[in-house]
Structures are given as structure tokens and as C-alpha cells.
Biopython code that builds the backbone (N, CA, C, O; Angstrom):
import numpy as np
from Bio.PDB.StructureBuilder import StructureBuilder

atoms = [
    (1, "UNK", "N", (5.411, -10.755, -4.834)),
    (1, "UNK", "CA", (6.109, -10.444, -3.633)),
    (1, "UNK", "C", (5.353, -9.905, -2.300)),
    (1, "UNK", "O", (4.522, -8.998, -2.250)),
    (2, "UNK", "N", (5.917, -10.790, -1.108)),
    (2, "UNK", "CA", (5.379, -11.195, -0.086)),
    (2, "UNK", "C", (6.214, -9.171, 0.364)),
    (2, "UNK", "O", (7.000, -8.396, -0.180)),
    (3, "UNK", "N", (5.320, -9.208, 1.703)),
    (3, "UNK", "CA", (5.410, -7.554, 2.034)),
    (3, "UNK", "C", (7.315, -8.053, 2.943)),
    (3, "UNK", "O", (8.254, -7.263, 2.843)),
    (4, "UNK", "N", (7.432, -9.146, 3.560)),
    (4, "UNK", "CA", (8.731, -9.623, 4.265)),
    (4, "UNK", "C", (9.383, -9.054, 2.991)),
    (4, "UNK", "O", (9.859, -7.946, 3.238)),
    (5, "UNK", "N", (9.562, -9.421, 1.750)),
    (5, "UNK", "CA", (10.574, -9.430, 0.859)),
    (5, "UNK", "C", (10.477, -7.850, 0.363)),
    (5, "UNK", "O", (11.283, -7.301, -0.388)),
    (6, "UNK", "N", (9.452, -7.329, 0.881)),
    (6, "UNK", "CA", (9.739, -5.509, -0.322)),
    (6, "UNK", "C", (10.843, -4.782, 1.426)),
    (6, "UNK", "O", (11.783, -3.988, 1.473)),
    (7, "UNK", "N", (10.257, -5.393, 2.328)),
    (7, "UNK", "CA", (11.243, -4.435, 3.973)),
    (7, "UNK", "C", (12.361, -4.887, 3.475)),
    (7, "UNK", "O", (12.934, -3.863, 3.105)),
    (8, "UNK", "N", (13.046, -5.796, 3.226)),
    (8, "UNK", "CA", (14.269, -6.444, 3.016)),
    (8, "UNK", "C", (14.973, -5.618, 1.508)),
    (8, "UNK", "O", (16.093, -5.280, 1.125)),
    (9, "UNK", "N", (14.474, -5.599, 1.325)),
    (9, "UNK", "CA", (14.093, -4.751, -0.544)),
    (9, "UNK", "C", (14.989, -3.486, -0.194)),
    (9, "UNK", "O", (16.180, -3.246, -0.397)),
    (10, "UNK", "N", (13.948, -2.757, 0.417)),
    (10, "UNK", "CA", (13.445, -1.229, 0.497)),
    (10, "UNK", "C", (13.702, -1.012, 2.128)),
    (10, "UNK", "O", (12.611, -0.663, 2.578)),
    (11, "UNK", "N", (14.539, -1.060, 3.050)),
    (11, "UNK", "CA", (14.922, -0.992, 4.361)),
    (11, "UNK", "C", (14.338, 0.527, 4.479)),
    (11, "UNK", "O", (14.436, 1.429, 3.646)),
    (12, "UNK", "N", (13.823, 0.544, 5.513)),
    (12, "UNK", "CA", (13.720, 2.297, 5.660)),
    (12, "UNK", "C", (13.135, 2.977, 5.117)),
    (12, "UNK", "O", (13.948, 3.898, 5.049)),
    (13, "UNK", "N", (11.885, 3.482, 4.375)),
    (13, "UNK", "CA", (11.905, 3.685, 3.003)),
    (13, "UNK", "C", (9.837, 3.746, 2.849)),
    (13, "UNK", "O", (8.904, 2.949, 2.751)),
    (14, "UNK", "N", (9.953, 4.507, 2.885)),
    (14, "UNK", "CA", (8.345, 5.190, 2.309)),
    (14, "UNK", "C", (7.994, 4.358, 0.647)),
    (14, "UNK", "O", (8.548, 4.942, -0.285)),
    (15, "UNK", "N", (7.253, 3.249, 0.287)),
    (15, "UNK", "CA", (6.901, 3.047, -0.829)),
    (15, "UNK", "C", (5.090, 2.748, -1.229)),
    (15, "UNK", "O", (4.456, 2.187, -0.336)),
    (16, "UNK", "N", (4.461, 3.053, -2.293)),
    (16, "UNK", "CA", (3.487, 2.534, -2.875)),
    (16, "UNK", "C", (3.173, 1.604, -3.550)),
    (16, "UNK", "O", (3.450, 1.804, -4.733)),
    (17, "UNK", "N", (2.562, 0.344, -3.294)),
    (17, "UNK", "CA", (2.144, -1.371, -2.885)),
    (17, "UNK", "C", (1.190, -1.388, -3.919)),
    (17, "UNK", "O", (0.405, -0.441, -3.889)),
    (18, "UNK", "N", (1.008, -2.398, -5.037)),
    (18, "UNK", "CA", (-0.229, -2.626, -5.087)),
    (18, "UNK", "C", (-0.441, -4.092, -5.154)),
    (18, "UNK", "O", (0.219, -4.901, -5.806)),
    (19, "UNK", "N", (-1.871, -4.404, -4.071)),
    (19, "UNK", "CA", (-2.191, -5.653, -4.100)),
    (19, "UNK", "C", (-2.307, -6.549, -5.187)),
    (19, "UNK", "O", (-3.262, -6.529, -5.964)),
    (20, "UNK", "N", (-1.415, -7.286, -5.256)),
    (20, "UNK", "CA", (-1.938, -8.527, -6.976)),
    (20, "UNK", "C", (-3.098, -9.776, -5.741)),
    (20, "UNK", "O", (-4.241, -10.185, -5.945)),
    (21, "UNK", "N", (-2.190, -10.028, -4.583)),
    (21, "UNK", "CA", (-3.331, -10.941, -4.235)),
    (21, "UNK", "C", (-3.900, -10.646, -2.786)),
    (21, "UNK", "O", (-3.130, -10.670, -1.826)),
    (22, "UNK", "N", (-5.827, -10.248, -2.556)),
    (22, "UNK", "CA", (-5.790, -9.953, -1.107)),
    (22, "UNK", "C", (-7.625, -10.244, -0.946)),
    (22, "UNK", "O", (-8.611, -9.952, -1.624)),
    (23, "UNK", "N", (-7.393, -10.924, 0.253)),
    (23, "UNK", "CA", (-8.742, -11.148, 0.761)),
    (23, "UNK", "C", (-8.817, -10.156, 1.544)),
    (23, "UNK", "O", (-7.927, -9.386, 1.904)),
    (24, "UNK", "N", (-10.717, -10.208, 2.002)),
    (24, "UNK", "CA", (-10.840, -9.359, 2.875)),
    (24, "UNK", "C", (-11.212, -10.154, 4.412)),
    (24, "UNK", "O", (-11.905, -11.108, 4.060)),
    (25, "UNK", "N", (-11.137, -10.184, 5.253)),
    (25, "UNK", "CA", (-12.009, -10.930, 6.514)),
    (25, "UNK", "C", (-11.947, -10.092, 7.699)),
    (25, "UNK", "O", (-10.873, -9.596, 8.041)),
    (26, "UNK", "N", (-13.021, -9.898, 8.352)),
    (26, "UNK", "CA", (-13.763, -9.327, 9.155)),
    (26, "UNK", "C", (-13.188, -7.816, 9.113)),
    (26, "UNK", "O", (-12.330, -7.365, 9.872)),
    (27, "UNK", "N", (-13.934, -7.037, 7.918)),
    (27, "UNK", "CA", (-12.915, -5.633, 7.937)),
    (27, "UNK", "C", (-11.537, -5.638, 7.783)),
    (27, "UNK", "O", (-10.868, -4.744, 8.304)),
    (28, "UNK", "N", (-10.974, -6.611, 7.075)),
    (28, "UNK", "CA", (-9.500, -6.252, 7.096)),
    (28, "UNK", "C", (-9.341, -6.935, 5.937)),
    (28, "UNK", "O", (-9.892, -7.960, 5.537)),
    (29, "UNK", "N", (-8.240, -6.004, 5.283)),
    (29, "UNK", "CA", (-7.597, -6.405, 4.036)),
    (29, "UNK", "C", (-6.397, -7.722, 3.807)),
    (29, "UNK", "O", (-5.645, -7.180, 2.998)),
    (30, "UNK", "N", (-5.976, -8.725, 3.990)),
    (30, "UNK", "CA", (-5.520, -9.077, 4.243)),
    (30, "UNK", "C", (-4.883, -9.704, 2.650)),
    (30, "UNK", "O", (-5.421, -10.498, 1.878)),
    (31, "UNK", "N", (-3.505, -8.979, 2.537)),
    (31, "UNK", "CA", (-3.030, -9.309, 1.395)),
    (31, "UNK", "C", (-1.337, -9.667, 1.845)),
    (31, "UNK", "O", (-0.436, -9.366, 2.628)),
    (32, "UNK", "N", (-1.822, -10.822, 0.329)),
    (32, "UNK", "CA", (-0.815, -12.167, 0.261)),
    (32, "UNK", "C", (-0.120, -11.622, -0.614)),
    (32, "UNK", "O", (0.957, -11.734, -0.029)),
    (33, "UNK", "N", (0.162, -11.056, -1.669)),
    (33, "UNK", "CA", (0.734, -10.426, -2.482)),
    (33, "UNK", "C", (1.016, -9.333, -3.282)),
    (33, "UNK", "O", (0.257, -9.209, -4.243)),
    (34, "UNK", "N", (1.860, -8.534, -3.167)),
    (34, "UNK", "CA", (2.195, -7.163, -3.614)),
    (34, "UNK", "C", (3.148, -7.116, -4.474)),
    (34, "UNK", "O", (3.778, -8.113, -4.823)),
    (35, "UNK", "N", (3.344, -5.981, -4.892)),
    (35, "UNK", "CA", (3.708, -5.307, -6.113)),
    (35, "UNK", "C", (4.498, -3.674, -6.094)),
    (35, "UNK", "O", (3.794, -2.823, -6.638)),
    (36, "UNK", "N", (5.693, -3.212, -5.608)),
    (36, "UNK", "CA", (6.181, -2.539, -5.515)),
    (36, "UNK", "C", (5.780, -1.358, -6.503)),
    (36, "UNK", "O", (6.440, -1.517, -7.530)),
    (37, "UNK", "N", (5.009, -0.303, -6.599)),
    (37, "UNK", "CA", (5.080, 0.742, -8.083)),
    (37, "UNK", "C", (6.004, 1.924, -7.670)),
    (37, "UNK", "O", (6.432, 2.554, -8.638)),
    (38, "UNK", "N", (6.413, 2.372, -6.430)),
    (38, "UNK", "CA", (7.338, 3.346, -6.376)),
    (38, "UNK", "C", (8.262, 3.001, -4.857)),
    (38, "UNK", "O", (8.047, 2.176, -3.969)),
    (39, "UNK", "N", (9.240, 3.923, -5.012)),
    (39, "UNK", "CA", (10.417, 4.106, -3.450)),
    (39, "UNK", "C", (10.322, 5.518, -3.623)),
    (39, "UNK", "O", (10.274, 6.264, -4.601)),
    (40, "UNK", "N", (10.306, 5.719, -1.906)),
    (40, "UNK", "CA", (10.748, 6.971, -1.861)),
    (40, "UNK", "C", (11.605, 6.586, -0.112)),
    (40, "UNK", "O", (11.331, 5.766, 0.764)),
    (41, "UNK", "N", (12.598, 7.549, -0.230)),
    (41, "UNK", "CA", (13.605, 7.937, 0.730)),
    (41, "UNK", "C", (12.891, 8.999, 1.419)),
    (41, "UNK", "O", (12.347, 10.003, 0.958)),
    (42, "UNK", "N", (13.026, 8.477, 2.906)),
    (42, "UNK", "CA", (12.313, 9.429, 3.917)),
    (42, "UNK", "C", (11.724, 10.619, 3.224)),
    (42, "UNK", "O", (12.106, 11.749, 3.528)),
    (43, "UNK", "N", (10.381, 10.322, 1.873)),
    (43, "UNK", "CA", (9.721, 11.224, 1.710)),
    (43, "UNK", "C", (8.287, 11.216, 1.262)),
    (43, "UNK", "O", (7.848, 11.620, 0.186)),
    (44, "UNK", "N", (7.400, 10.500, 2.627)),
    (44, "UNK", "CA", (5.577, 10.796, 2.822)),
    (44, "UNK", "C", (5.249, 11.690, 2.066)),
    (44, "UNK", "O", (4.380, 11.181, 1.359)),
    (45, "UNK", "N", (5.396, 12.728, 1.757)),
    (45, "UNK", "CA", (4.778, 13.698, 1.069)),
    (45, "UNK", "C", (4.930, 13.985, -0.340)),
    (45, "UNK", "O", (3.989, 14.481, -0.961)),
    (46, "UNK", "N", (6.148, 13.690, -0.958)),
    (46, "UNK", "CA", (5.973, 13.146, -2.082)),
    (46, "UNK", "C", (5.351, 11.530, -2.106)),
    (46, "UNK", "O", (4.403, 11.435, -2.885)),
    (47, "UNK", "N", (5.568, 10.753, -1.678)),
    (47, "UNK", "CA", (4.779, 9.399, -2.003)),
    (47, "UNK", "C", (3.347, 9.423, -1.607)),
    (47, "UNK", "O", (2.689, 8.399, -1.793)),
    (48, "UNK", "N", (2.725, 10.585, -1.026)),
    (48, "UNK", "CA", (1.225, 10.563, -1.511)),
    (48, "UNK", "C", (1.172, 11.565, -2.247)),
    (48, "UNK", "O", (0.085, 11.415, -2.806)),
    (49, "UNK", "N", (1.642, 12.554, -2.653)),
    (49, "UNK", "CA", (1.158, 12.878, -4.151)),
    (49, "UNK", "C", (0.932, 11.896, -5.446)),
    (49, "UNK", "O", (-0.003, 11.513, -6.149)),
    (50, "UNK", "N", (2.475, 11.701, -5.330)),
    (50, "UNK", "CA", (2.515, 9.841, -6.475)),
    (50, "UNK", "C", (1.112, 8.875, -6.072)),
    (50, "UNK", "O", (0.333, 8.329, -6.853)),
    (51, "UNK", "N", (1.106, 8.877, -5.225)),
    (51, "UNK", "CA", (-0.313, 7.793, -4.354)),
    (51, "UNK", "C", (-1.497, 8.158, -5.697)),
    (51, "UNK", "O", (-2.008, 7.698, -6.718)),
    (52, "UNK", "N", (-1.430, 9.834, -4.406)),
    (52, "UNK", "CA", (-2.932, 10.690, -5.418)),
    (52, "UNK", "C", (-3.128, 10.805, -6.552)),
    (52, "UNK", "O", (-4.269, 11.041, -6.948)),
    (53, "UNK", "N", (-1.980, 10.663, -7.495)),
    (53, "UNK", "CA", (-1.754, 10.831, -9.461)),
    (53, "UNK", "C", (-1.711, 9.592, -9.782)),
    (53, "UNK", "O", (-1.874, 9.516, -11.000)),
    (54, "UNK", "N", (-1.573, 8.546, -9.302)),
    (54, "UNK", "CA", (-2.071, 7.178, -9.214)),
    (54, "UNK", "C", (-3.177, 6.889, -9.279)),
    (54, "UNK", "O", (-3.293, 6.232, -10.313)),
    (55, "UNK", "N", (-4.167, 6.980, -8.763)),
    (55, "UNK", "CA", (-5.312, 7.450, -8.390)),
    (55, "UNK", "C", (-6.602, 7.785, -8.583)),
    (55, "UNK", "O", (-7.714, 7.264, -8.501)),
    (56, "UNK", "N", (-6.057, 8.927, -8.896)),
    (56, "UNK", "CA", (-7.143, 9.862, -9.697)),
    (56, "UNK", "C", (-6.841, 9.370, -11.411)),
    (56, "UNK", "O", (-7.805, 9.750, -12.076)),
    (57, "UNK", "N", (-5.982, 8.777, -12.137)),
    (57, "UNK", "CA", (-5.758, 7.837, -13.120)),
    (57, "UNK", "C", (-6.537, 6.502, -13.090)),
    (57, "UNK", "O", (-6.933, 5.936, -14.109)),
    (58, "UNK", "N", (-6.712, 6.070, -11.889)),
    (58, "UNK", "CA", (-7.644, 4.697, -11.960)),
    (58, "UNK", "C", (-8.076, 3.740, -10.547)),
    (58, "UNK", "O", (-7.742, 2.672, -10.032)),
    (59, "UNK", "N", (-9.020, 4.848, -10.303)),
    (59, "UNK", "CA", (-8.983, 4.161, -8.619)),
    (59, "UNK", "C", (-9.661, 2.741, -8.591)),
    (59, "UNK", "O", (-10.517, 2.385, -7.781)),
    (60, "UNK", "N", (-9.154, 2.023, -9.572)),
    (60, "UNK", "CA", (-9.822, 0.219, -9.690)),
    (60, "UNK", "C", (-8.532, -0.550, -9.039)),
    (60, "UNK", "O", (-8.571, -1.706, -8.619)),
    (61, "UNK", "N", (-7.612, 0.131, -9.034)),
    (61, "UNK", "CA", (-6.208, -0.398, -8.659)),
    (61, "UNK", "C", (-6.149, -0.171, -6.961)),
    (61, "UNK", "O", (-6.454, 0.882, -6.401)),
    (62, "UNK", "N", (-5.699, -1.367, -6.311)),
    (62, "UNK", "CA", (-5.500, -1.535, -4.844)),
    (62, "UNK", "C", (-4.528, -0.504, -4.463)),
    (62, "UNK", "O", (-4.280, -0.986, -3.358)),
    (63, "UNK", "N", (-3.983, 0.262, -4.502)),
    (63, "UNK", "CA", (-3.015, 1.201, -3.481)),
    (63, "UNK", "C", (-2.847, 1.610, -2.844)),
    (63, "UNK", "O", (-3.504, 2.645, -2.740)),
    (64, "UNK", "N", (-1.830, 1.321, -1.710)),
    (64, "UNK", "CA", (-1.388, 1.432, -0.872)),
    (64, "UNK", "C", (-0.001, 2.422, -0.039)),
    (64, "UNK", "O", (0.990, 2.439, -0.769)),
    (65, "UNK", "N", (0.144, 2.974, 0.908)),
    (65, "UNK", "CA", (1.393, 4.114, 0.770)),
    (65, "UNK", "C", (1.896, 3.701, 2.439)),
    (65, "UNK", "O", (1.314, 4.166, 3.419)),
    (66, "UNK", "N", (2.810, 2.965, 2.511)),
    (66, "UNK", "CA", (3.039, 2.368, 3.119)),
    (66, "UNK", "C", (4.494, 2.659, 3.897)),
    (66, "UNK", "O", (5.004, 3.214, 2.924)),
    (67, "UNK", "N", (5.647, 2.711, 5.002)),
    (67, "UNK", "CA", (6.815, 2.675, 5.562)),
    (67, "UNK", "C", (7.410, 1.035, 5.553)),
    (67, "UNK", "O", (7.015, 0.002, 6.093)),
    (68, "UNK", "N", (8.105, 1.236, 5.008)),
    (68, "UNK", "CA", (8.542, -0.224, 5.117)),
    (68, "UNK", "C", (9.513, -1.024, 6.743)),
    (68, "UNK", "O", (10.013, -2.142, 6.871)),
    (69, "UNK", "N", (9.398, 0.710, 8.191)),
    (69, "UNK", "CA", (9.342, -1.016, 8.979)),
    (69, "UNK", "C", (7.999, -0.787, 10.061)),
    (69, "UNK", "O", (8.055, -0.917, 11.284)),
    (70, "UNK", "N", (6.761, -0.402, 9.231)),
    (70, "UNK", "CA", (6.048, -1.812, 9.094)),
    (70, "UNK", "C", (6.024, -2.835, 9.505)),
    (70, "UNK", "O", (6.221, -3.419, 8.439)),
    (71, "UNK", "N", (5.911, -3.882, 10.467)),
    (71, "UNK", "CA", (6.167, -5.317, 10.062)),
    (71, "UNK", "C", (5.097, -5.978, 9.496)),
    (71, "UNK", "O", (5.408, -6.922, 8.769)),
    (72, "UNK", "N", (4.318, -5.822, 9.584)),
    (72, "UNK", "CA", (2.695, -6.076, 8.684)),
    (72, "UNK", "C", (2.073, -5.582, 7.736)),
    (72, "UNK", "O", (2.609, -4.477, 7.658)),
    (73, "UNK", "N", (1.208, -5.625, 6.842)),
    (73, "UNK", "CA", (0.037, -4.913, 6.480)),
    (73, "UNK", "C", (-0.778, -5.136, 7.700)),
    (73, "UNK", "O", (-0.725, -6.194, 8.326)),
    (74, "UNK", "N", (-1.450, -4.245, 8.000)),
    (74, "UNK", "CA", (-2.428, -4.049, 8.517)),
    (74, "UNK", "C", (-3.786, -2.669, 8.379)),
    (74, "UNK", "O", (-3.984, -1.593, 8.945)),
    (75, "UNK", "N", (-4.536, -3.542, 7.209)),
    (75, "UNK", "CA", (-5.365, -2.673, 6.219)),
    (75, "UNK", "C", (-6.618, -3.108, 6.707)),
    (75, "UNK", "O", (-7.229, -4.140, 6.430)),
    (76, "UNK", "N", (-7.079, -1.695, 7.871)),
    (76, "UNK", "CA", (-8.864, -1.944, 8.104)),
    (76, "UNK", "C", (-9.631, -1.477, 7.269)),
    (76, "UNK", "O", (-9.125, -0.509, 6.701)),
    (77, "UNK", "N", (-10.798, -1.763, 6.874)),
    (77, "UNK", "CA", (-11.945, -1.427, 5.412)),
    (77, "UNK", "C", (-13.165, -0.836, 6.570)),
    (77, "UNK", "O", (-14.015, -1.365, 7.285)),
    (78, "UNK", "N", (-12.612, 0.826, 6.233)),
    (78, "UNK", "CA", (-13.806, 1.642, 7.102)),
    (78, "UNK", "C", (-14.738, 1.779, 5.960)),
    (78, "UNK", "O", (-14.201, 2.081, 4.894)),
    (79, "UNK", "N", (-16.273, 1.590, 5.960)),
    (79, "UNK", "CA", (-17.400, 1.434, 5.466)),
    (79, "UNK", "C", (-17.685, 3.122, 4.787)),
    (79, "UNK", "O", (-17.639, 4.192, 5.395)),
    (80, "UNK", "N", (-17.881, 2.952, 3.830)),
    (80, "UNK", "CA", (-17.951, 4.576, 3.011)),
    (80, "UNK", "C", (-19.981, 4.951, 3.443)),
    (80, "UNK", "O", (-20.997, 4.266, 3.332)),
    (81, "UNK", "N", (-19.727, 6.248, 3.893)),
    (81, "UNK", "CA", (-21.025, 6.763, 3.737)),
    (81, "UNK", "C", (-21.845, 7.543, 2.713)),
    (81, "UNK", "O", (-22.012, 8.762, 2.753)),
    (82, "UNK", "N", (-22.133, 7.059, 2.174)),
    (82, "UNK", "CA", (-23.116, 8.282, 1.573)),
    (82, "UNK", "C", (-23.960, 8.796, 1.530)),
    (82, "UNK", "O", (-25.007, 8.266, 1.156)),
    (83, "UNK", "N", (-23.878, 10.068, 1.899)),
    (83, "UNK", "CA", (-24.585, 11.066, 2.667)),
    (83, "UNK", "C", (-25.646, 11.640, 0.839)),
    (83, "UNK", "O", (-26.480, 12.545, 0.868)),
]
sb = StructureBuilder()
sb.init_structure("model")
sb.init_model(0)
sb.init_chain("A")
sb.init_seg("    ")
for serial, (resi, resn, name, xyz) in enumerate(atoms, 1):
    if name == "N":
        sb.init_residue(resn, " ", resi, " ")
    sb.init_atom(name, np.array(xyz, "f"), 0.0, 1.0, " ", f" {name:<3s}", serial, name[0])
structure = sb.get_structure()
């Protein structure tokens, strides 16, 4: 599913999405296709709680919490610093 389709299906809602098809370009994730994992109507706290549970179960999944009012997926990669 494309981000524009997600926005049309779930207007003004918080969603947890999983990147299905994505590439990295210049410190940004370019996500071409997503799967909607869960939807939360005006409830960012519960969306984050669910995200954390899912992430804890499987850290390999590329999951994001985002509000569908965002026109574009703008995901910056922040390098990890291991101390």
C-alpha cells in the first residue's frame, strides 16, 4: 500500500505501519510500500505503547508510528553511537 492510500483510508488517525519496500538514500529512508499494522483514532499514547510491544517482540521489523495528516513519510536515519 502506498502512503497516499493509507492517508485516504485512515484520515486524521495515528497508524503503525511496517515498511514493506524501502531504500536508504542520503540518510533518509525512502518507503515506497507499507503495510498498516494498527490504527488509533486520536490516541498517540496507545499507538506508542503498541509500537513498543511489537518492537520488543521483533526488532527486525521496520515499524513506524505516524499521523496520517503528514503528507509525506520523512524518515531521517540517525546514526547509533555505541559507548
